[in-house]
C-alpha positions as CSV (number, residue, x, y, z in Angstrom):
1,M,55.4,-5.7,-51.6
2,A,56.4,-9.2,-52.6
3,T,59.5,-10.8,-50.9
4,I,61.9,-13.5,-52.1
5,I,60.0,-15.9,-49.8
6,D,56.7,-15.1,-51.7
7,V,58.5,-15.7,-55.0
8,A,59.8,-19.1,-53.7
9,R,56.3,-20.1,-52.5
10,E,54.7,-19.1,-55.8
11,A,57.3,-20.9,-57.9
12,G,57.3,-24.0,-55.7
13,V,61.0,-23.9,-54.9
14,S,63.3,-23.0,-52.0
15,K,64.4,-19.5,-51.1
16,S,68.0,-20.5,-51.8
17,T,67.0,-21.6,-55.4
18,V,65.5,-18.1,-56.0
19,S,68.6,-16.6,-54.6
20,R,70.8,-18.6,-57.0
21,V,68.8,-17.3,-60.0
22,L,68.9,-13.7,-58.8
23,N,72.7,-13.7,-58.0
24,R,73.7,-16.2,-60.7
25,T,75.7,-18.1,-58.1
26,G,74.9,-21.6,-59.1
27,P,73.3,-23.9,-61.7
28,V,69.5,-23.9,-62.0
29,K,67.4,-26.0,-64.4
30,A,65.9,-24.0,-67.2
31,E,62.3,-25.0,-66.3
32,T,63.0,-23.9,-62.7
33,K,64.4,-20.7,-63.7
34,A,61.4,-20.1,-66.0
35,A,59.0,-20.8,-63.1
36,I,60.9,-18.3,-60.9
37,D,60.9,-15.7,-63.6
38,A,57.1,-16.2,-64.1
39,A,56.5,-15.9,-60.3
40,M,58.5,-12.7,-60.1
41,K,56.6,-11.2,-63.0
42,K,53.2,-12.3,-61.5
43,L,54.1,-10.9,-58.1
44,E,55.8,-7.8,-59.5
45,Y,58.9,-8.7,-57.4
46,S,61.9,-6.4,-57.8
47,P,65.1,-7.6,-56.2
48,S,67.1,-5.3,-53.9
49,Y,70.4,-4.8,-55.6
50,F,71.6,-2.9,-52.5
51,A,70.9,-6.0,-50.3
52,Q,72.4,-8.2,-53.0
53,G,75.5,-6.1,-53.1
54,I,76.1,-6.5,-49.4
55,R,75.8,-10.3,-49.7
56,T,77.7,-10.7,-53.1
57,G,80.0,-7.7,-53.3
58,R,78.3,-6.7,-56.6
59,T,76.1,-3.7,-57.3
60,H,75.0,-4.6,-60.8
61,T,76.2,-1.4,-62.2
62,I,78.7,-0.6,-64.9
63,A,80.2,2.8,-65.3
64,M,80.9,4.3,-68.7
65,L,83.3,7.2,-68.6
66,V,83.0,9.6,-71.5
67,P,84.9,12.8,-72.3
68,E,81.8,14.6,-73.5
69,Y,78.2,13.4,-73.0
70,S,76.8,16.0,-75.5
71,N,78.5,14.2,-78.3
72,I,76.0,12.0,-79.9
73,F,78.6,9.4,-80.7
74,Y,78.7,8.5,-77.0
75,S,74.9,8.6,-76.7
76,E,74.8,5.9,-79.4
77,M,77.5,3.9,-77.7
78,F,75.7,4.1,-74.4
79,Q,72.6,2.7,-76.0
80,G,74.6,-0.4,-77.1
81,A,76.0,-0.9,-73.7
82,E,72.6,-0.6,-72.2
83,D,71.2,-3.1,-74.6
84,V,73.4,-5.8,-73.1
85,A,73.4,-4.6,-69.5
86,L,69.7,-4.5,-69.0
87,K,69.3,-8.0,-70.4
88,N,71.7,-9.2,-67.8
89,G,70.3,-7.2,-64.9
90,Y,72.8,-4.4,-64.9
91,M,72.4,-0.6,-65.1
92,V,74.9,1.7,-66.9
93,L,76.0,4.9,-65.3
94,V,77.4,7.6,-67.6
95,C,80.1,9.8,-66.1
96,N,81.0,12.9,-68.1
97,T,84.7,13.7,-67.4
98,E,84.7,16.9,-69.5
99,R,88.0,16.0,-71.1
100,S,89.8,16.4,-67.8
101,S,92.2,13.8,-66.5
102,T,91.6,15.1,-63.0
103,S,87.9,14.5,-63.4
104,E,88.6,11.0,-64.7
105,L,90.7,10.1,-61.7
106,E,88.1,11.6,-59.3
107,Y,85.2,9.9,-61.0
108,T,87.0,6.5,-61.0
109,R,88.0,6.7,-57.4
110,A,84.4,7.7,-56.5
111,L,83.1,4.8,-58.6
112,I,85.3,2.3,-56.8
113,R,84.0,3.6,-53.5
114,R,80.5,3.0,-54.8
115,R,81.6,-0.5,-55.8
116,V,80.7,-0.5,-59.4
117,D,81.2,-3.9,-61.1
118,G,83.1,-2.7,-64.2
119,I,84.3,0.3,-66.1
120,I,84.1,1.2,-69.8
121,Y,86.7,3.9,-70.4
122,N,86.5,6.4,-73.3
123,T,89.0,9.3,-73.5
124,Y,90.2,11.8,-76.1
125,E,93.7,11.8,-74.6
126,N,95.6,8.9,-73.1
127,N,96.8,10.4,-69.9
128,P,99.7,8.1,-68.7
129,K,98.7,8.6,-65.0
130,M,95.1,7.6,-65.7
131,V,96.1,4.6,-67.9
132,E,98.4,3.3,-65.2
133,F,95.7,3.8,-62.6
134,L,93.2,1.8,-64.7
135,K,95.9,-0.9,-65.3
136,D,96.3,-1.2,-61.5
137,I,92.6,-1.5,-60.7
138,S,91.8,-3.8,-63.6
139,R,93.3,-6.6,-61.5
140,N,90.2,-6.3,-59.3
141,I,87.6,-4.5,-61.4
142,P,86.9,-5.4,-65.1
143,V,88.0,-2.5,-67.3
144,V,87.4,-2.2,-71.1
145,F,89.3,0.5,-73.0
146,M,87.6,2.0,-76.0
147,N,90.8,2.6,-77.9
148,R,94.2,0.9,-78.1
149,V,96.2,2.5,-75.4
150,F,98.9,-0.1,-75.1
151,S,101.6,-1.1,-77.4
152,D,101.2,-4.7,-76.1
153,P,97.5,-5.0,-75.2
154,K,97.3,-8.8,-74.6
155,D,96.8,-8.2,-70.8
156,F,93.9,-5.8,-71.3
157,S,90.5,-5.7,-73.1
158,Y,89.6,-3.1,-75.7
159,V,86.9,-2.5,-78.2
160,C,87.4,0.0,-81.1
161,T,87.5,0.7,-84.8
162,D,90.6,0.5,-86.9
163,G,90.9,4.2,-87.9
164,F,94.2,3.8,-89.5
165,N,93.3,1.2,-92.2
166,S,89.7,2.6,-92.6
167,T,91.0,6.0,-93.6
168,R,93.8,4.6,-95.7
169,K,91.2,2.6,-97.7
170,A,89.0,5.7,-98.1
171,V,91.9,7.6,-99.7
172,Q,92.4,4.7,-102.1
173,Y,88.7,4.8,-103.0
174,L,88.9,8.5,-103.8
175,Y,92.0,7.9,-105.9
176,Q,90.2,5.2,-107.8
177,R,87.5,7.7,-108.5
178,G,90.0,10.1,-110.1
179,K,90.8,12.3,-107.1
180,R,94.3,13.5,-107.1
181,K,94.3,16.4,-104.7
182,I,93.0,14.9,-101.4
183,G,93.0,17.1,-98.3
184,Y,92.2,16.5,-94.6
185,I,90.6,18.3,-91.6
186,R,91.9,17.7,-88.1
187,N,91.0,18.8,-84.7
188,V,93.6,19.0,-81.8
189,K,96.7,16.9,-82.1
190,Q,96.6,15.2,-78.8
191,I,93.4,13.1,-79.6
192,D,94.9,9.7,-80.2
193,V,92.2,8.2,-82.4
194,V,92.3,11.3,-84.6
195,N,96.1,10.9,-84.9
196,E,95.5,7.3,-85.9
197,R,93.1,8.3,-88.7
198,Y,95.4,11.1,-89.9
199,E,98.3,8.6,-90.1
200,G,96.0,6.4,-92.2
201,Y,95.4,9.3,-94.5
202,L,99.1,9.9,-94.9
203,M,99.7,6.2,-95.7
204,G,96.9,6.3,-98.3
205,L,98.5,9.2,-100.1
206,K,101.8,7.4,-100.0
207,E,100.4,4.2,-101.4
208,C,98.6,6.0,-104.2
209,G,101.6,8.1,-105.1
210,L,99.8,11.3,-104.3
211,P,101.5,14.4,-103.0
212,Y,101.2,15.7,-99.5
213,N,100.3,19.4,-99.7
214,E,100.2,21.4,-96.5
215,K,97.8,23.8,-98.0
216,W,95.2,21.0,-98.3
217,I,95.4,20.3,-94.5
218,H,93.2,22.3,-92.2
219,Q,93.6,22.1,-88.4
220,E,92.3,24.3,-85.6
221,E,92.1,24.0,-81.9
222,C,88.8,22.6,-80.8
223,R,87.3,22.1,-77.3
224,N,85.6,19.0,-78.7
225,H,82.1,20.0,-78.0
226,T,79.5,19.2,-80.7
227,S,79.1,22.9,-81.6
228,D,82.8,23.3,-81.8
229,Y,83.2,20.4,-84.2
230,I,80.7,21.9,-86.5
231,K,82.3,25.4,-86.2
232,L,85.7,23.8,-87.0
233,G,84.1,22.2,-90.1
234,C,82.7,25.6,-91.2
235,M,86.0,27.2,-90.8
236,A,87.6,24.5,-92.9
237,G,84.9,25.0,-95.6
238,S,85.6,28.7,-95.8
239,Y,89.3,28.0,-96.0
240,F,89.1,25.5,-98.8
241,A,86.5,27.6,-100.7
242,G,89.1,30.5,-100.7
243,L,92.0,28.6,-102.1
244,D,93.0,29.2,-105.7
245,D,94.2,25.6,-105.9
246,R,91.5,23.7,-104.1
247,P,91.5,20.0,-103.1
248,D,89.1,17.9,-105.1
249,A,88.4,15.8,-102.1
250,V,88.6,16.3,-98.3
251,L,88.4,13.8,-95.5
252,A,87.5,14.9,-91.9
253,S,88.5,13.2,-88.7
254,V,84.9,13.1,-87.4
255,D,81.4,13.4,-89.0
256,L,80.5,16.6,-87.3
257,I,83.5,18.4,-88.8
258,A,82.6,17.0,-92.2
259,L,79.0,18.2,-91.9
260,G,80.1,21.7,-90.9
261,C,82.5,21.7,-93.9
262,V,79.7,20.7,-96.4
263,K,77.4,23.4,-94.9
264,Q,80.0,26.1,-95.4
265,L,81.1,25.0,-98.8
266,K,77.5,25.3,-100.0
267,E,77.2,28.7,-98.6
268,C,80.4,29.7,-100.4
269,Q,78.8,28.5,-103.7
270,V,81.3,25.5,-103.9
271,Q,79.3,22.5,-105.1
272,V,79.5,19.2,-103.2
273,P,80.4,16.7,-104.6
274,R,80.9,18.3,-108.1
275,D,83.7,20.6,-107.0
276,I,84.9,18.9,-103.7
277,N,84.1,15.4,-102.4
278,V,83.7,15.2,-98.6
279,V,84.1,12.1,-96.4
280,G,83.5,12.0,-92.7
281,F,84.2,9.4,-90.0
282,D,81.7,7.8,-87.6
283,N,78.3,7.3,-89.4
284,L,76.1,9.3,-87.1
285,F,72.4,9.3,-87.7
286,L,72.6,13.0,-88.7
287,D,74.6,12.0,-91.8
288,E,71.5,10.9,-93.7
289,I,69.5,14.0,-92.7
290,Y,71.9,16.5,-94.3
291,E,71.6,17.5,-97.9
292,P,73.6,16.1,-99.5
293,A,73.8,13.1,-97.2
294,L,77.3,12.6,-96.0
295,T,79.7,9.8,-97.2
296,T,81.4,8.5,-94.2
297,I,83.7,5.8,-92.7
298,G,81.2,4.0,-90.6
299,Q,81.9,2.8,-87.1
300,P,79.5,0.2,-85.6
301,I,78.9,2.6,-82.7
302,R,76.2,0.7,-81.0
303,E,78.1,-2.6,-81.5
304,L,81.1,-1.0,-79.8
305,G,79.0,-0.4,-76.7
306,R,77.4,-3.9,-76.8
307,H,80.8,-5.6,-77.0
308,A,82.3,-3.6,-74.2
309,A,79.3,-4.4,-71.9
310,Q,79.5,-8.1,-72.9
311,I,83.2,-8.3,-72.0
312,I,82.6,-6.6,-68.7
313,I,79.7,-8.9,-67.7
314,S,81.7,-12.0,-68.8
315,K,84.6,-10.9,-66.5
316,I,82.2,-10.2,-63.7
317,N,80.9,-13.8,-64.1
318,G,84.3,-15.3,-63.7
319,N,85.8,-15.4,-67.2
320,P,89.3,-13.8,-66.8
321,V,90.1,-13.8,-70.5
322,N,91.0,-10.5,-72.0
323,S,89.3,-9.6,-75.3
324,Q,90.6,-7.4,-78.1
325,V,87.8,-6.4,-80.5
326,L,88.9,-4.4,-83.6
327,F,86.2,-3.5,-86.0
328,D,86.9,-2.5,-89.7
329,G,85.4,0.8,-90.6
330,K,83.0,0.6,-93.6
331,L,83.0,3.2,-96.3
332,I,79.3,4.2,-96.6
333,L,78.7,6.0,-99.9
334,R,76.2,8.9,-100.0
335,G,75.7,12.2,-101.7
336,T,79.0,14.0,-100.8
337,T,81.1,11.8,-103.1
338,D,80.5,11.3,-106.8
């Protein structure tokens, strides 16, 4: 097995120069770095991140906390974080907190003991105790929040999609297409990003001069598993199909709910989009597979993960600047709207 000394000899440089390249602890000429990279490849040299961690205090690992790993939304986000992490010599650990604030705290304390270099934090519910804990540790460990958890976020980094304005604009689009009875499907109230989207829906109605009709709102408790989202959408589809005064368009808080709704409407002989238009939120790869393909408010899911990892690594490398990245959701028109 090749050692750092073998790499230095092969590249014609000192051991300390190889160490600077591996640990990114000092400037190295581009041609020198290229020679070291070529030597490592030729010798199949793999640096010991455990040994490096002892010397540098870094483990070259980033933790991504997610409330539900089975949700394909987080799988896509993870791929984006991994895109950036691997290019920079980092690994991404995914920690499934199962929507429990207790698990979040336990996971985070365990991650700190294992000396992770940064944390990407996803949650369904902003637990004040957890948020305060992350605020405290962010003084020493880079943390990126994947939603806007603070009223004054300038001292923290976040990456997310503007659910409020994205949904508001989707309502306006439906209004411009002649829809006047626009409904909404929600899951549990305590999910902050869902609340933000719902508030955007209400503002869209107000700006278009459309009535709010409680009969056109469907909400059920949902454990936020993938199958539960689809089940909730099916329940909503049955509900809307049974109304005498149906909405002519429905927005859903997430794509999986919208897909379940479309499935059930079709089974109830309600034509989509002829009878009811349906719009989701996320832009999962499943949307194009369904028939009809789902119109949705697209989030750049993979980009969310990439930006989060970039911010983490930038902070690890000594850039203390907090970054707030807010993407606009894009209305992607497909077969469930006319």
